[in-house]
N, C-alpha and C positions, 0 to 999 in steps of 0.2 A: 510380573505384568505391571502394565503401567499403574499403579496403585491399586486399588481395594474399592470396588463401588461399594454403599452401602446399599442391601434390599430392604425394604420395609420394615421385616420383623427385625430387623438389626438397630432401629431406632429408637427405642422405648423410649414414651415418656414426650413424644411430638406427638400431638394432638391436634384437628384440623376443627377448627371452630366457624368453619364458614363453608359455604356452599363452593364445591372446585369449579373452575372455569376450563374448560376442556379445549386447547386450540392442537396444532401440528405440530410447531416447532420452538420451543422457548431458545433465542439466542442470546448467549452473554459478549458482552462487545459490542458498539458502536461505531468501531474508526473505518477504518475504508472498506477492511474485510466483512465485519456485520452489517455495513450497510447495503452492500451491493449484494451480499446474501440475502437480506429479510426480502433486499428489491426482488432479485430472481424467483425467491417463494410466494413471495405475493402474486407476481405476473402469471403464477404457476397453480394460483389461484389456494394458496395455502397460508391458513390463519398463523400470523404468528406474532409474540412477544418480544420487546429487545429489551434487554435488563442493560443499562449503562449510568454509569457516575462522570459528567465530564471531568477531564482535566486541562489542565493548564499547558501541559507537556509532553502529550501523549505524539507520537510521531508523525500521525498524520496531522496533529493541529496545528503541528509547524513547519512539514513540510513545504515547498516550492510548488510538489505537482508537476516536475516536469517528464514529460512522456519523449520518448525521444527513442527510434530504434538502432541508432549508430549510437556504441558505447562504451567506454570503457576508456583505460590507457591506449590500446593498438584499437582502436575504432573500429566495432568487430559490430556488425548485423546480430542484435538481440535473440535470444532463446526464442523459439515458435512466434518471430515477427508479425509472420503475415496473418496468423490467429489472432493475436494480443492487439495489432491495433486495428484490425480490421472492430472486434471488440470493442476498441474505444470508441472508435466514431460512429460504431452504433449505438453502444448504452448511456453515454452519455449526454449526446443532443436530446434522446426521446426521454432521458429524466430530466431534460430544462424544462422541454414542453409541457410536461405532466406536473411538474413541481412548480413551472411559473417563475423560475429563477432564470440565473445567468450564472455559469459557472464554469464553462467548456470551452475555451481560447484555443483553436487551434492557429499555429504559428509557424512560419519557417526559423528554423537554428542555422548558425553560422557556426561551423567550428576552422579555425584557423590552423594551417600546416605549419610544423616547426622547422621540415625541411623540404628540399628538392626531394630526396629518398621518399617522402612521407608523399610528396604529390603526385610524382612518378606511380604509386604502388597503387591510389586512389584512382588514378589514370583508367588502371587495369582494371581493379574491383573493379568499376564503373560499368564494364563492360559485362561484367554474370548478371543470367538474368530475375538471380533470386534478389538484387542489388537496387535495379535498376526502378522499381516503383517507389525506392526511397530517395533517390539522389534528383534533388533540383538541380542544381548546377555544382561543376567544379570548376574555381578558379585557379589561373596558374598564376598570377598577381596579385599584388594588393586593388582590393576592392571595397572596402571597409575600412579603408587606414587612415580618413578620419575619425575614428571613435576607437579603433581596435587596431591593437600589432599583428599585421598579417603579411609581413613581406613576401610569404610565399604564397599566398592564396592562400583558401582553404575551401571547405565542401560543405554545401548548401543543401539540406537533406528537408524530405517533404516527412507528413503525418508525424510534426511534432508539435508541441505546444504546452499548455498547463492547465491543469483544474484548479480553481480555487477550494482546495481542500475543507477550508470551514467554513466556506458558503456553502457547499454540498453536503457536509454531515448536517449544519445546520438544517437545510431545507428535509432531509432526510429524518430527520430527525421530528420538525412537527409535522409532517405526512403522519409518519408513525405514530402519533398522540392524536392526530386528526383520528385516526380511526381506533384509537384506544388498545393501540399497541405498542407501549413505551413505556418505560418505568424505572425513572433515576435513581437505582439505588443499587449500593454493594451486592456481588452473589456471595451468598453466605452457603457454602459448602456442605456446612451440617446440616444442612435442610433440605439437601436433595436427596429423595427415596425414588429407589430406579427397581422395577420388576421387566420380568422378560416382553410383556406387552406397553408399559410406558414408562414416562418419570412423573414424581411429582415434587414441584418444589414451589412452599407456602403456598398459595391459593389458587396453584396453575396446575392442572395434569397439561400432559401433551406426549404425543409420541414419539419424542427426539427432545435432545437438546445439544446445541450445538455452541462448542467456546470458539472466541474469536476475539480472545483476549489479549492476542502481541507477546510481549515479553513478563506478561503476569501471568504462571501457570500455576492450577490449582493443584491440590496434592494429586490427583486421580491423571494429569498428565506431566507430572516431576522425569519420568524418566526420559520421553522424549528432547531430544538435544535442540533447543529454543534458545540461542544466544543472542545478548543485547548488544547491537551494535547502536555504538554512542554516535551524534550528528549533533555538531552547531550549524546555524547558519546565521547569517547576518542581515540584516533591513537595513539597506545606502538610501541616500537621497539623491539622485541626478538630476543637473537643470536642462538637459537636452535628453532626449527621446530615442534610445535606443532603435535600429531599424530593424533589428529583430530578434532572436534570441541568441546569447552570446554563449560559449561554451568551451573554454578547452581550460584543462587544473580546476577550475570552479566554474560555475552557471551565472548567470542574470536573466532573474525571470521578475517580469511586472507583478509589482503587488495590490499598488494604490497609484493613485497620479502622484507622479513623479518620485515614487518608492520601491525599490525592488529588492528582493530576495536574491542571496550571495551564498552557494555553498557547494558542497554540502564538506564535514568534515567526517572523517572515516575512525572510529576510536572503540577495539574490542577490549582493549585491559584498564585504561585509566575509567571506571564507567562513575565519575561524581555527577551527583542527581546537580547543577549547575553549570551555567557557563564558565569556560578559563580563558585566560591571556593566551595562553597557547594557540589555540583554535581563533580568535579573533587575528592572533597575527599570521598562523597562517593564512586564513583566506583575506585580509585585508592585501597578502603579500601577493595570494594569485589573484586578484583584482587585479592590483596594479601591472603585470607581468601581462594582462590581456587587455586591459580598459585601458585606452588614452583619455576618456574623459574624468571630470575630477567629480569626488563623489565627498560626501558626509555618511561615517556611518553612526544611524542614529538610535540602534537594538542590535541585540543578540540571542539566542534563544536554542535551546537544547532538547534531542528526545530520543528517546531509547528505539530501534528498529527491529522487529522481531527477525535474525535470520536463520538458517538451517547451514549443516555442513557443508549440502553441495549446490547453497544459493538456488533451492527448488522449493516453492512450498508445500504445505505439509496438509494435506487432506486423509480424512476417512475416519473410522467410528473406534472406538475403543476396543481394545482387546477383549473385555468381560463383558462386552454389551455391544449390540447391535443399537442401541435408542441412544449411546450417546458420542459423538463427532466432534472431529476438530476443523478450521481451517485458520488455519497459522503460516507462520515464514514467508511474509512477502518481501521483508525484506527493505532495498532501497529502491523497489520496483513497482512498489503497492498500486498507485496509480492504473499502471498499465496492465498489470496480472488481477486486481479486483477484478474487475467485470468476465473476463472470460472465464477464470475459474470458479469465482460465483456461480456463473452459468453453468458449468460443468460439474461442480459439488449440486446443483440442487436439480438438474440432471439425472444425475444417479440415487440422489434422497429420493425424488418421485420414481424410481422403477426405470428410468432411461440411460442405459449407457453403463459405462465402468470408467471407474477412476483410473486415469494415466499409473502405471508403473513409477513413472518418473517423480510424482508428486503425492503418490500413496502411502500413508506412516508406515505401510509396510517395509517399505526398507531400511525402516528402521528395527527390524522386529529381531533383531540380536540383542536389543537393550532392553524390550518387554523383561526376559528373563532374571535379569539384576535386579528387577526391581521387586 
């Protein structure tokens, strides 16, 4: 099984000297997954407490926040695009209104073609009904050639943009603090107690606990194949404003006035917890190949994304207890995946619907017997 849950009778010497506060769910981690899940559960009338200790190099904090329905080297429509992007355009604007903060920035994205063949392929792709809602225009000749290299034209996509992730996370954190629903502390697994009806952690009694901890896995979840994927980004200064988000090899996404985020690298093996000259050179080369505008690199950042072998999120309960659940594996598309699957998990937790087999952690059941 995935770890061994500690039952109350298995923890001698743990004495609670103050009255416990009953809540519905204790959520561990306040990155994109934990923030969106806390939001969805509160909207369903549930009482939550989120535990987190913000760190500078979490993947959520260094992410450019780009969302885009046409992705990858092959420029394919992303998995579940219709559902995901409907959720994106529903969730973030509503959250902005309630939180009274601006962090959602819809903006068209331009992807230059690299050849006439690619241009022709997208002329055909644009005729497919499933692609039409995401395509704003196809240019067969240079259209933004004053700013980017686009000799063969390019594809302009709809339902794109970026989320200012640090502003979103800090806004949700303040909202939780106002509701007495946030504690800034590390999670201490030795103090978790589980029985058939509820869990107890320090001063909290809860009906359930949900782990949204990204690449940091407690002993309970060590058998799950969450793999860190390191990503590095640059912050650059431009003296001319890009007309759209540009994305080919690297992306160029607004950060603050005259400053832009450029990313991102994908490193699965050399997981050093620092920025590297190699990544900077790779990103600057990609930027030079894309952008005609002069730029100055002013900062470099790194983060570890939590990924799964099949590039699908991980949702579900622990095999030893239905009171212990997980929401993880958002990988490189956390901004677009988190709202939809947070709602998906919240519905399941509150007795409405089932978890999709493609994201249920039961798909890794063969690993359970090894631990």
